[in-house]
N, C-alpha and C positions, 0 to 999 in steps of 0.2 A: 667515702665520706667518713670523717672522724669527729668524735666528740672529745671533751676534755678528759675522758676516761680511757681513750685509746680507740683503735679501729673497731667498727661495728661488725658483727657477725650475724649469721642467720638466727642464732639463738637470742639475739636482742629483739626480735620481732615476733608478734603474735597476731592472730586474726580474731575478729569478733563481729557481732551485729550491733547496730545502734538500736535503741529502744526509745519510743516516743516519751515514755514516762520516767526514764532514768534521770535522776538529778545527780550531776557530777559534783562530789563534795571535795575531792582532792585529786592530785595528779595521778595517783595509782588507779583510781576508778576510770579516769579518762584513758589512761594507757591500756588498761585491760580490755576496754570496750572498743577501741578504734585503732588498733595497730595495723599497718598497711605498708607495703613496700613495692616500688616500681623501679627497675633498673634505669640508670641515667645515661644519656648521651649528650646532655646539654653543656654548652660552653659557658665560660665565665661571663658574668654580667656586671656592668658598672654601677647599677642602682639597686635599691632594696625592692622596689615595686616595678619590675620590668618584665614584660613577656611579649615579645614581638610576634610569636606564633606558638601554636600548641605543639609542643614536641614532647618526647618521653623524658620528663623531668624526674630526677631522683627525689622521691618523697617518702618519708618514713616517720613513724612514731615509735621511738625506741624507749628503753626503760628509763632514760634520763631526760631526753629532749623530744620536742615536737617540731617537725619540719614541714614546710609547705612552700609552694611556689607562688610568686606574686606576678602581677601583670602591670603593664604600662597604664597609666591613668587614662580612662576613657574620655574622649573629647567629642563624643557624638551628641552631647546636649540632652541625653535622656537621663533623668534623675535616678531611675531604678533600672539599671542594666546589669544583668547577671551573666557571667561568663561560664560556659561549660568547660571544665578543666580536667583532662585525663590524668594530670599529675597531682592535683590537690588531694590530700588524704581525707579531708572533711569539708563540710560547707563552711564558708567564712564570709564575714562582712566587716567593714570598718565603720559602719554607720549605725549607731545605737537606735536611731529612730526607725530602723527597719523592723524592730521586734514588736510583736503584740503581747509577748510574755517573755520576761527576761529574768535570769537568775545570775547574779554576780558570783564570781569565785573569790573566796577569801584570800587565797594566795594565787597570784597569776601564774600561768604555766608558760615556761620559756619556749619560744618558737625560733627555730633557725631557718633563715632564708638562704639564698645563695652566698651572700657575703656579709650578712649582718644578723641581728637577732631582735626580737620584740616579744610581746607577751599576749597570751589569751586572757582576757579579763572576765569573760562570762559566756553563757550560752542561753539560748532561748528558742522561741518559735517565730517564724516569719511566714506571712501570708502574701502570696503573689497575686495581684489582680491583673489578669491577662487581657490583652486587647481583644481577644475573641469573646470576652464576656464571662469566662470561667474564672475560677480562683483555686489556688493550690496551697496547702499548708506544708511547710518544710520544717522538720525538727529532727535532730538538733542542729542549729546554726551557731557557730562560735564567733564571738566578738573580739576582733583584733583592731584596736584603735588606730594603729599606724598603717593599716591596709587601705589602699586607695581604690580598690576594685572589690566587686562582690563576686565570689567564686562558688559555683555549684560543682561538687565532686562527682565525676562520672563513676569513679570506683565505688563511692558510697552507694549510689543508686544500684549498681550491679550487685553489690554485696547484700542489698536488701531485697533481692529477687526480681528487680526490674530487668528488662531487655533493652537493647540498643540497636537501632537500624539507622542507616543514613546514606545520603548521596552528597554531591557537591552543593546541592541547594538547601539541604536541611538535615538535621540529626534529630531523630525521635527517640525519646525515652519511653518505653512501653511498660504498661502494668497489666498483667493478665491478657496480653496480646491486644490491648487497647491503648491508643495514644494517651500519654500522661503529660509530657512536656515536649514541645517542639522548639528546637534551637535553630536559628538561621544565621548566615554570615552577617557580621557586623556591617559590611558594605560589600558591594559587588566585587567578586573575585577574592574576598578576604578569606583566610583560613581560620579565623577566630569566630566561633559560633556563640551567639548570645540569645538570651530571652529577655524581653522587656516587660517589666511590671509597671502598670499605670501609677503615676504619682498623683496624690491629691491632698486635700487638707486633712486635718486630724480626725474629722468625723466621717469622711468619705468611705473609709473602709467599713465602718460599722453600719452605714446606711446602704451599702451595696450588697452586703450578704448578711444573713442572720443565722445561718446554721451550717455546721460541718457534719454531713451524714449522708448515708445512702439508705433511703427508705426501703425496708424489706419487712418480711414477716416478723423477725426478731425485734426490730425497732418499734413496729406498731404494737406488738405484744407487750413490750415494756412501756411504751407511751400510754397504753390503755390500762395500765395497772394490772397486767398479767391475767387477762381473761382466757377462756378456753378457745380452742381452735374453732369450735362450732360458732362461737360468738363472733369471731373475726370474719369468718366466711360469710356471715349474714350482714355484717355491719355496713357494707358499702351501699346497701339499699336505703338505709335509714339515717345516714350521716352525711353532712355536707363536707366537701373537700377530702373525702376519703381516698387515699392514693391507690393506684393499681399495683397490687402485690401478688406474688405467687404463694398460694397456700401449700405448705409441704404435705406430701402424702404420708410420710413416715412420722411417727411420734418422736418429738424431741424432748430432751430433758433440760428444763430451765432451772438453774441453781436457785434463783429467787423463789420459784414456785415450790421446789423441793423443801426449802427451809421454812417457807412461810405458810404453806397450805396443808401440810400433812395433818390429818385429823384422826380422832379415835373412833367416833361413830357419828352418823348423820342425824339431823333433826328432820323428822318426817313432815312433809308438807300437808296443808289442808286445802280443800277445794272451795271452802267458803270465803267469799271476798265481799268487800264493800262495793256499792254501786255508784259512788261519786267521790270526788276528791274531798278529803278531810272528814268523811263520815266516821272513820275509825282511825285513830292514831295509836300506834304501839310505841312504847318507850321503855328504855332500860339504861342502867348505869354500868359503865365499864371502869374498873380500877386498874392501875398500873403499878408495878413493883417499885419503880423509881420515878422521881420527879422529872418533868420535861424541862426543856430549855427555859421556858417562862415559869417554871416551878408549878406546873399543873400536875395533878395527881389522878384526875378522873375525866371521863368523857360521858356525857349524856347523849343518847341517840333518840331522835324522833323519826318515825317511819310511817308514811301514809299507806294505808292498806290498799287503796284503789290504784294509785299511780306507781307504787313502790319507790317513791321519791324519799330520800333520806336527808336529814340534817344532823349535824353534830356540833356540840358546844363543849369546849374545854373548861374544866373547873378545878379550883384548888381544894375545895372542901365539899363534902356531900350536901351540906345544908344550902349550897348554892343552887341545888336542883330546883328549888321553889322559884328563885329569880329567873333561872334559865327557861323554865316552863312558862312562866308568866310572859316573858319576852317572846317566846315562840307563839303563844296564842294571840298576842297582840299583832305579831307579824302576819299571821294567817288572816286576821280580820282586816288589817289595813292594806296589805299588799294584794290579797286575793279576793277580798270582799266576801269571805266565807266564814263559817264557824265550825269548830270541832263538835261532833255529836257524841262520840263515845271515846273513852280513854282506857287503853289496856296496858297494864304493867304488872310486875310481880309484887310480892308482899314485902319488899324491902323497906327498911325504916325510912328512907328518903321519900317514899310514896305513901307512908302511913300516918304522917303527922296530921294534926287537926287543921293546921293552916293550909296544908296542901289539899286536903279534902274540901275545905271551905272554898278555896280558890276555884276548884272545878265545879262545885255545886252552885256557886254564885253565877257561873256562866251557863248553867243548865246542862252540863256535860255528865253523861252517864258513866259511872266508874265501874270498870271491869278489872278484876285482879285474880291472879293465879293462886292456887293453894300454897301455903308456906312450904318451902323446900322442894317444890315441884316446878322448877323453872322451865321445864319442857312445855308447860301450858302457855307460857309466853313465848312460844316457839318462833314467831316471826321477828320479834325484837332480838331474840338470841341469834337467829339466823343472819339478820342484817349485821349484827356486831361481828359475827364470825366472818362474813363476807368482807366487810371493811378491813378487819384485822388481817385477813389473808392477803388482801391487796397491799395494805400498808407495810406488812412485814416482808412480803416478797420484794417490794421496791426498796425497802431499807436495807435488807440483807444484800441484795444485788449491788447496791451502791456503797456498801461497807460503812454505813453511817452509824454513829454511836446510838446507844439505846435511848439516851435522853432527848434525841430528836424525834421521838415518836409522834409528837404533836403535829409536825409538818407532814409526815407520811400519812397520818390519819386524815388530815384536812384535804390533802391532795387525792387520797383514795376516795373520799366522799365525792369530791368534785368530778372525778373520772367515772365513778360508779353511776352517777345520775345521767351520764352521757353514753352508757353502754347498753346495747340492745339486749333484750331478754326474751327467752322462749315463752314465758308466761304472758308477756305482753305482745305476742305475735311478732317478736323481734323488733318491736319499737323500744324506745328508751323512756325512762321515767320523765326525763325533761320534756319529751314530746307530748306525753299525756297531760302534763301539768301546764305547759306553756303553749301547746297546740302549734308547735313548729319544730322542725328538725334542728338539733344542735350542731354547731360546727366544732371541729376538733383541731383546726389548724394552729391553735395557740398552744397545744400540748407538746411537751418535750419529755424525754426520759428523765424520770425523777432521780435526783442525785448525780446527774451527769455534769461534766465540766462545761464552763462557758467563759469565753474571754470577754469580760465586761468592760465597757468603755468608761474611763475615769475622766470626768470633766477637768478642764485645765485649771479651774479654781481650786481643786482639791488635790492636785498632784504635788509631789515634793518640790519639783522644779521643772523647768522647760525641757530637760533632757530625760526626765522620768518616763517610763513606758506609758503608752496611752491606754492600756488595758491591763487587767489582772485576771488570772485564772481563779474562778470562784465555783462554788457548788450550787447547782440549781435546786430550789426547794419548793417550787410551785409558782402560781400566779398571784400577783398583788391583788387583794380584794378590792373591788370597786374601781380599778384603774387598769389602763392598758400598759401593764408592766409586769416585771418578773421579780421574784424574791430569791436572793442568793445569800449564802453564808460566805463571809469574807474572812480569810485567814490572815495572820496566824492566831488572832485573838477571838475568832468565832463571833463576829459581829454581823447582824443582819444588814443586808444592803439591797436597796430597791433601785432598779434600772430598767430602761427600755432599749438601749443600744447595746447589743451583745451578739457574740458569735458562738453558737452552741456546737459542742463536739459530743454527740450522743453516744460515741463509742468509748469515751474517756470518763473514768470515775476517779476524781482526785483523791478521795478518801481511801481507795483501795491500795494497800501497800505494794502488791505485786500484780501486774497485769501485762500481758503481751499485746502490744499494739503496733500497728503499722506506723513507721515514723513519718511518712508523707501521705497525705490524704487529699483526694480530689473533693472539692466542695460542690454542693449542689448549685447549679447555675441560676435556677429560678426558685429561690427559697420562698416558702409561704409567708404572707404578711403576719405581723404580730396581731393577736386578737385576744380579747378576754370577754367572757360573758359576765355581766354585772349582776346576774340573778343570784339569789340566795346567798348574800354575804353572811358569814357566820354570826350567830347571835352572841353579842359580847356579854361576858359574865359581869355582873354587877360587883363592884368592889365592896367587899364586906368589911365593916369596921371592927369585927370581932377579933381578927387576927391580922397582925402586920407582918407580912412575909418579906424578909430582905431580898433584894435583887442580886443575882449573881449569874454568870454565864458559864455553861458547861462546855 
């Protein structure tokens, strides 16, 4: 085979692995990642897209050109039929509607077929809904508009560590000695092997599956905001829908825990406790060195001494503590029909104002305060802040999220903390003691992970635009059965219910080694959200007008 520059030699080819998270910016990146060669014994063909049988086709990605084989147009009537091709150098499709996530190429890459040429216009992710009920994610798949068939490259599967076995009845692509994809003859006696993906309307994919993951100890550890192994081993007794997982016997190092939990010295616990909910509330203020996404600077924490339940409120200024506390006390009286008896805080200025003291005394609340500059006396408030910050920072660091997104990690950490079993509570959760029922956790996902979020037809650019976008998961929508995402590239918040989670993918991490093809869970848990304890909204203060901007 020759190009415009002369005959090819072995030096024109290279080998490499594809990466699920690689974004191909130009031809050089594509060539460096996917060079592949197979000797050819194929005869000349009269058309661009012709393949009467699977033979050893000469396929190569050289320094200047990209080559692939094409197949005869399928006439079987199945809208989503993928051919297993031992000669294709990469996965290809000619239908842009196959993609759940698509990235166009600025400059198309020239493709040589047997007797013509075309161009690769982009690459993205394809999800196959199988007739067996399973689903498989394939990435990267390259878009060639002139291609009339869909090709899955056997060579690409083998280079990614898969195995292949087969008979005249089927060819199985194996992953870790377990069936991954099964291809069968297109018709009886045919030597072309295909796999069929169910075709449906634009919402069917997102209603059929909700998450891409394999639930194991690491996933649960990350979902539950990085608790200890002891907590996870006891959690199944006190939580609904807790999956069956194997607890590792050896200690593992979690990068998020190492970065978010390392401490200088502990705060020593006290054995004295309240005897009923809201008998004693501990409170403290946490300041942050940078403003958050919504320009918050502080977090005030309310901690119930009896149930260990926590509430957090984001604030822009310290004087908002008065409003936040007033809202919290009103919530206790209205929602739980109870009253706070004692109030414990430090001697900070936000708790020493005359108006703050008057608000508590008017409600008959006894004020307890620590000695100035002795914050250890307010140890329980200090300890809950440390616990929440460890969880929040562990999740944020693992997902490579910017520092200004701390408000989302703190809110999610508080939500998960209240549903985490504790040894002090005989391995019950704060939620159980407060609400007298076990919490469910099937709505939790790994904070900061990627999700293919369904875009309604009304908001798409046009009818050919992808039906979903890859976004970053930031928690559950308060008071609704939905999720909160950060949508790039302008970092805008997006609320949705139809999405496919990939809990092994963190879109904000610049470098991560991921498996390019992932088996989806066949029976994903339903979406669910507890509407308890919505965050107390900070009252808009007229003293300062803060301009809005997005980080």
